[in-house]
C-alpha positions in Angstrom: -13.0 4.0 -25.7 -13.7 6.7 -23.1 -13.7 6.5 -19.5 -16.9 4.8 -18.4 -16.2 2.2 -21.6 -12.7 1.4 -20.1 -14.6 0.6 -16.6 -16.7 -1.4 -18.2 -14.2 -3.5 -19.9 -12.4 -4.0 -16.5 -16.0 -4.9 -15.0 -16.0 -7.9 -17.4 -12.5 -8.9 -16.9 -13.3 -8.7 -13.0 -16.3 -11.5 -13.4 -13.2 -14.0 -14.4 -11.9 -14.1 -10.8 -8.6 -13.8 -9.5 -6.5 -16.4 -11.0 -2.6 -16.5 -9.9 -0.3 -17.7 -12.5 2.0 -15.8 -15.3 1.1 -17.8 -18.5 -1.8 -14.9 -19.5 0.0 -12.1 -18.4 3.1 -13.0 -20.1 1.6 -13.5 -23.4 -0.6 -10.4 -23.2 2.8 -8.6 -22.7 4.5 -10.6 -25.4 1.6 -9.4 -28.0 2.2 -5.9 -26.8 6.0 -6.0 -27.4 7.0 -6.4 -23.8 6.7 -3.0 -22.4 8.0 -4.5 -19.2 11.6 -4.7 -20.5 11.9 -1.2 -22.1 11.6 0.5 -18.6 13.9 0.2 -15.4 11.9 -1.1 -12.6 12.0 -1.5 -9.0 9.9 -4.2 -8.1 8.4 -4.1 -4.6 6.9 -7.1 -2.3 5.7 -7.0 1.0 3.1 -7.4 3.6 2.6 -3.8 4.9 4.5 -0.7 3.9 4.6 -0.8 0.2 2.5 2.0 -0.4 4.4 4.5 1.8 8.0 2.9 0.6 6.5 3.7 -2.9 5.8 6.8 -2.3 8.9 8.3 -0.5 11.3 7.1 -3.0 9.5 8.1 -6.0 9.6 11.7 -4.4 13.2 11.5 -3.6 13.6 9.9 -7.3 11.5 12.6 -8.4 13.5 15.0 -6.8 16.8 14.0 -8.3 15.8 14.6 -11.5 14.1 11.0 -12.7 10.8 10.7 -14.3 9.1 8.1 -12.3 6.5 5.8 -12.7 4.1 3.9 -10.1 1.9 1.4 -10.1 -0.1 0.1 -6.7 -2.8 -1.4 -5.6 -5.7 -1.5 -4.3 -6.6 1.6 -5.9 -7.1 3.9 -2.9 -9.8 6.5 -4.6 -10.5 5.3 -8.2 -8.9 3.0 -10.5 -6.8 5.7 -12.1 -5.2 6.2 -8.6 -3.2 2.9 -9.1 -1.0 4.7 -11.9 1.3 7.6 -11.3 3.9 9.6 -13.0 6.1 11.5 -10.5 3.3 10.9 -7.9 0.9 12.3 -9.8 -2.3 10.1 -10.5 -3.3 9.3 -14.1 -5.7 11.1 -15.9 -9.4 9.2 -17.1 -8.4 10.4 -20.5 -5.3 8.5 -20.6 -6.3 5.7 -18.6 -9.2 5.0 -21.4 -6.4 5.3 -24.2 -4.2 2.8 -22.6 -7.5 0.2 -22.1 -8.6 0.9 -25.2 -5.8 -0.1 -26.7 -5.1 -3.1 -24.9 -8.6 -4.5 -24.9 -8.5 -5.8 -28.2 -5.4 -7.9 -27.7 -6.9 -9.4 -24.5 -9.8 -10.3 -26.3 -7.8 -11.9 -29.1 -6.2 -14.5 -26.5 -7.7 -17.7 -26.2 -7.5 -17.4 -22.3 -8.6 -13.8 -21.6 -6.5 -12.1 -18.9 -8.0 -11.3 -15.3 -8.8 -7.8 -14.4 -5.5 -7.1 -12.4 -3.5 -8.9 -15.5 -5.1 -6.0 -17.8 -3.9 -3.3 -15.0 -0.8 -4.7 -14.8 0.0 -4.8 -18.5 -1.6 -1.0 -18.7 1.0 0.2 -16.3 3.8 -1.1 -18.1 2.8 0.5 -21.4 2.0 3.8 -19.7 5.7 3.7 -18.4 7.1 3.4 -21.9 4.7 6.2 -23.5 5.2 8.6 -20.7 9.0 8.0 -21.0 9.7 7.2 -17.5 13.3 6.6 -16.5 12.4 4.4 -13.9 9.4 2.6 -12.5 8.3 1.6 -8.9 5.8 -1.6 -9.3 4.3 -3.0 -6.3 3.1 -6.6 -6.2 -0.5 -7.1 -5.7 -0.3 -10.4 -3.9 2.6 -12.5 -2.8 5.4 -12.3 -5.3 6.2 -15.5 -7.4 2.9 -15.9 -9.2 2.0 -12.3 -8.9 1.2 -10.5 -12.3 3.8 -8.2 -11.8 6.5 -10.6 -11.5 7.3 -10.5 -15.4 9.9 -8.4 -14.7 13.2 -10.1 -15.7 16.2 -7.8 -14.6 14.4 -5.3 -12.1 17.2 -2.7 -11.1 16.4 -3.6 -7.7 13.9 -6.0 -6.0 12.5 -5.0 -2.6 10.7 -7.0 0.3 9.6 -4.2 2.6 8.5 -7.4 5.4 6.9 -10.3 5.7 3.7 -10.7 8.1 0.7 -12.7 7.8 -1.9 -12.0 5.4 -3.8 -13.4 2.5 -3.5 -16.9 4.5 -6.0 -18.6 1.4 -3.5 -18.0 -1.0 0.1 -17.5 0.7 -0.1 -19.8 3.5 -0.7 -19.5 7.4 3.1 -19.7 8.4 5.7 -17.0 7.8 7.7 -19.1 6.1 5.4 -19.8 3.4 4.4 -16.5 2.7 7.9 -15.3 2.5 8.9 -18.3 -0.1 6.1 -16.6 -1.9 7.3 -13.3 -1.6 11.1 -14.2 -2.2 9.8 -15.3 -5.7 10.6 -11.6 -6.9 14.4 -12.3 -6.6 15.8 -12.5 -9.9 19.1 -14.0 -11.4 22.2 -11.7 -10.4 20.2 -8.6 -9.6 20.4 -7.2 -5.8 17.4 -7.8 -3.4 16.7 -5.9 -0.2 14.9 -7.1 2.7 13.7 -4.6 5.0 11.8 -6.8 7.7 12.5 -8.2 11.4 11.4 -11.7 10.9 14.5 -13.8 11.4 12.7 -16.9 9.4 11.7 -14.8 6.5 15.0 -13.1 6.3 17.0 -16.4 6.3 14.4 -17.7 3.6 15.5 -14.0 1.3 19.1 -15.1 2.1 18.9 -18.7 1.0 16.5 -17.6 -2.4 19.1 -14.6 -3.1 22.0 -17.4 -3.0 20.5 -19.8 -5.2 19.9 -16.7 -7.7 23.4 -15.0 -7.3 21.9 -12.0 -6.1 23.3 -9.8 -3.6 21.0 -9.7 -0.5 21.0 -5.9 1.3 19.8 -5.8 4.8 19.4 -2.4 6.8 22.3 -1.0 8.9 20.3 0.4 11.8 23.5 1.8 13.2 23.2 4.6 10.4 19.8 5.6 11.8 18.2 7.1 15.2 14.7 8.4 16.2 13.4 8.9 19.4 9.5 8.6 20.8 9.5 12.5 20.2 10.3 12.0 16.7 6.9 11.0 15.8 4.5 13.6 16.2 0.9 14.3 14.9 3.0 17.0 12.6 4.9 14.4 11.3 8.2 12.1 11.4 11.7 13.1 12.2 14.9 10.5 11.7 18.4 10.7 12.1 20.6 9.3 9.2 24.1 9.5 9.2 23.8 12.4 11.8 21.4 14.4 9.5 17.8 15.3 10.6 15.4 14.2 8.0 11.6 15.3 8.1 8.7 13.2 6.6 5.4 14.6 6.6 3.7 11.2 7.2 2.4 9.8 10.2 2.5 6.6 11.9 5.3 5.2 13.9 5.9 2.3 11.4 7.2 5.6 8.8 10.5 5.5 10.8 10.9 2.0 9.8 9.9 2.8 6.1 12.2 5.6 5.9 15.0 3.4 6.9 14.3 1.3 4.1 13.9 3.9 1.5 17.1 5.6 2.5 18.9 1.9 2.6 17.6 1.4 -1.4 18.4 4.9 -2.2 22.1 3.8 -1.5 21.7 0.7 -3.5 20.3 2.3 -6.6 23.3 4.9 -6.3 25.6 1.8 -6.6 23.4 0.7 -9.8 24.4 3.9 -11.3 21.4 6.5 -10.4 22.4 9.7 -9.3 20.6 10.7 -6.0 22.3 13.5 -4.1 21.8 14.3 -0.5 19.9 17.3 -1.6 17.0 15.3 -3.3 16.8 12.8 -0.6 16.1 15.6 2.0 13.7 17.5 -0.1 11.9 14.3 -1.7 11.4 12.9 2.0 10.2 16.6 3.2 7.7 16.8 0.1 6.4 13.2 0.3 2.3 12.8 -0.3 0.3 9.6 0.6 -3.2 9.1 1.8 -4.7 6.4 3.5 -2.2 5.6 6.0 -2.4 7.7 9.3 -3.7 10.5 7.2 -5.2 13.6 9.1 -8.4 14.2 7.1 -9.7 17.1 9.7 -8.1 18.7 12.5 -11.4 19.9 14.0 -12.4 17.6 15.1 -9.4 15.7 14.6 -10.2 13.0 12.2 -7.5 10.3 10.9 -7.8 7.7 8.3 -5.4 4.3 8.3 -5.9 1.5 6.2 -4.8 -0.9 8.6 -6.3 -4.3 7.6 -4.2 -7.0 8.8 -2.8 -8.1 12.5 0.5 -6.2 12.1 -0.8 -3.1 10.7 -3.5 -3.0 13.6 -0.6 -3.4 15.9 1.3 -0.5 14.4 -2.1 1.7 14.3 -2.4 0.9 18.1 1.2 1.8 18.8 0.5 5.3 16.8 -2.4 6.1 18.7 -0.3 5.5 21.9 2.0 7.5 20.8 -0.1 10.5 19.6 -2.8 10.3 22.0 -3.2 10.4 25.8 -7.0 9.8 26.0 -9.2 6.9 24.5 -10.2 7.6 21.0 -13.7 7.0 18.6 -13.2 4.3 15.9 -15.1 3.9 12.8 -14.1 0.4 11.7 -14.9 -1.6 8.6 -13.0 -4.9 7.3 -13.2 -7.5 4.6 -14.6 -11.0 6.0 -11.4 -12.9 5.0 -9.5 -10.8 7.6 -8.6 -11.8 11.1 -10.9 -9.4 12.7 -11.6 -11.5 15.7 -8.0 -9.9 16.9 -8.8 -6.3 16.7 -10.8 -6.2 19.9 -7.8 -7.2 21.8 -5.5 -5.2 20.3 -7.8 -1.9 20.2 -9.7 -2.4 23.1 -7.8 -0.4 25.7 -7.8 2.6 23.1 -11.4 2.7 22.6 -14.2 5.0 24.0 -16.7 3.9 21.3 -16.2 1.6 18.2 -18.7 2.0 15.1 -18.6 -0.7 12.9 -19.5 -0.3 9.3 -20.1 -2.3 6.4 -17.8 -0.7 3.1 -19.1 -1.0 -0.2 -17.6 -4.3 -1.4 -18.7 -7.5 -1.8 -16.2 -9.0 0.6 -17.2 -6.8 3.3 -17.7 -8.1 6.9 -21.5 -7.6 8.2 -21.2 -4.6 10.8 -23.3 -6.6 13.5 -20.8 -9.3 13.1 -18.0 -6.9 13.8 -19.5 -5.2 16.6 -20.2 -8.0 18.4 -16.7 -9.1 18.4 -15.7 -5.9 20.3 -19.2 -6.3 22.6 -17.9 -9.9 23.8 -14.8 -8.2 25.1 -17.1 -5.4 26.9 -16.0 -2.6 24.7 -18.7 -0.3 23.6 -19.5 -0.9 19.7 -22.6 0.4 17.6 -23.4 -1.8 14.4 -24.3 0.9 11.7 -26.4 -0.9 8.9 -25.9 2.4 6.8 -22.6 3.1 5.9 -23.4 7.2 5.7 -25.5 7.0 8.9 -22.4 5.1 10.5 -19.7 7.8 9.4 -22.1 10.6 10.7 -23.0 9.4 14.1 -19.2 8.6 14.4 -18.5 12.4 13.6 -21.1 13.6 15.7 -20.2 11.4 18.7 -16.4 12.3 18.4 -17.0 16.2 17.8 -19.6 16.2 21.0 -17.2 14.3 23.1 -14.0 15.9 22.2 -12.2 12.8 21.1 -10.0 12.0 17.9 -12.1 9.9 15.4 -10.1 7.4 13.7 -11.4 5.6 10.6 -9.5 2.0 10.4 -9.4 -0.8 8.2 -9.5 -1.5 4.6 -8.5 0.8 1.9 -11.3 0.0 -0.2 -13.3 2.2 2.1 -11.0 5.5 1.9 -12.8 7.1 -1.1 -16.3 6.6 0.6 -15.3 7.6 4.2 -13.7 10.7 2.4 -16.9 11.8 0.3 -19.3 11.1 3.3 -16.5 13.3 5.4 -17.0 16.2 2.8 -20.8 16.1 2.7 -20.8 16.4 6.5 -18.3 19.2 6.5 -20.3 21.0 3.8 -23.4 20.8 6.3 -21.6 22.8 8.8 
C-alpha cells in the first residue's frame, strides 16, 4: 500500500463516523498482539494544552536520552503529523506501511474500526516498531471512551485541565466533562491534574481514591514568572530558583511549563533519569506549531489554534500582553463551537475581522461568523473564498501596519500557511 492508497483506506474508515467506545479498538489491538502494552506510555487528556505539553515533555525526554513516540490529534498539517518520533513527523512511506499492515486486520473484523481507531492502533504499532523507550499519547476527545484509553498501566496519566468543549459528546458542565477525562485514571498508577477548576480537581481526587492511584497537583510555590516573562520572543519561567527559557509564545505556556516540570518530577519517581540539564535544554529547544506561532515578522503574522471559549480567552490575554494596539483577525471556526461568544471576548482587540470558512465539512459559513461580530458593532468582512480572505487580511494588515492574528480551528492551519507562502512568493 502506498501513501495515496493509505489515505484512501482512511477515507473509507472515516465514512463510519465517530463512534465512542472501546470494543472495536480493543479487538483490533488484540489481533495485532496488543502493541499498546509493549511500550511505556504517558497518557494525556485535557481540554487545552495537550499539544504544547506533549511537545515540551517530548523535547525534555529526548534531551535525557530517551527515544520518544508521540500521537496527537487533530493532525495540523497532514495525517502523518499526528505521529512523531523524537518530535519528528512520520514519513509518508512509514505511514503507508503501517496502514497497509493494519488494514487487512481491520477488514477481518465483523465490526470495522473507525478512522481514529485505525490511527490509534497504528500509533501503538509504530512505537513498538521504532523501539521507543516511552510514548506520549493524547486522547482525541474526553477520556473514558476515547480509543486511546486502552492502556492498562501507564507510567503516568495526565489531565492538563478541564474546560467546556465538545458538549454534544461530553456534557454541558465541568463535572460531566471531568468525569469523562478522569476515565484515563488507572488502578494503582499515578495521575497528575494541572487545571484550576476546583470542581474538576475534586472529581479527579475522588476517582484517584477509588482507583488506588496517587494524585499529584502542581506546587506553585516552586514556580514564578512576571508580566515581562512573556514576550514576542518566547516565555521565561523560574523553577526552584533557576530561570528557564521556552521559545513557545502565549501567556498560557507558563502554566503548560508548570505541568511539564511537575510531571518530570513524577517520572523521576517512576524510575526515569531526567537530569536538570536535559530539562533546561529540552525546554529551550522545543518546537510546536499552531499555538501562537509567529509565521512571519514583516508584517507580523501569528497563528493560534484557539477554538473553544477558554482557548479564545487565553489568546486574548496573549494579544493584550504582546501588543499595545488593535490587531487584524482572520477567523475560521467549526459550526459546533460556541462562536457566539467570540465577539465579546475579542471585540476590544479587533480593528477588523476577516471571517473565512475553512475547508472542512463541519465549518461555519463565513457570513454567519461575520454577522456575530457586526451585531457587536465590530467591523467584520465575510470572505466566501478562503484564498481571497487570506490575501485581503494580509494586505489590510500590511497597509495599516497592524499584526495579523489567524485564529480558530487547527483544521485550517495547513490551508492558511499554504496561502501565506503563495502571497510571500509573489512579493
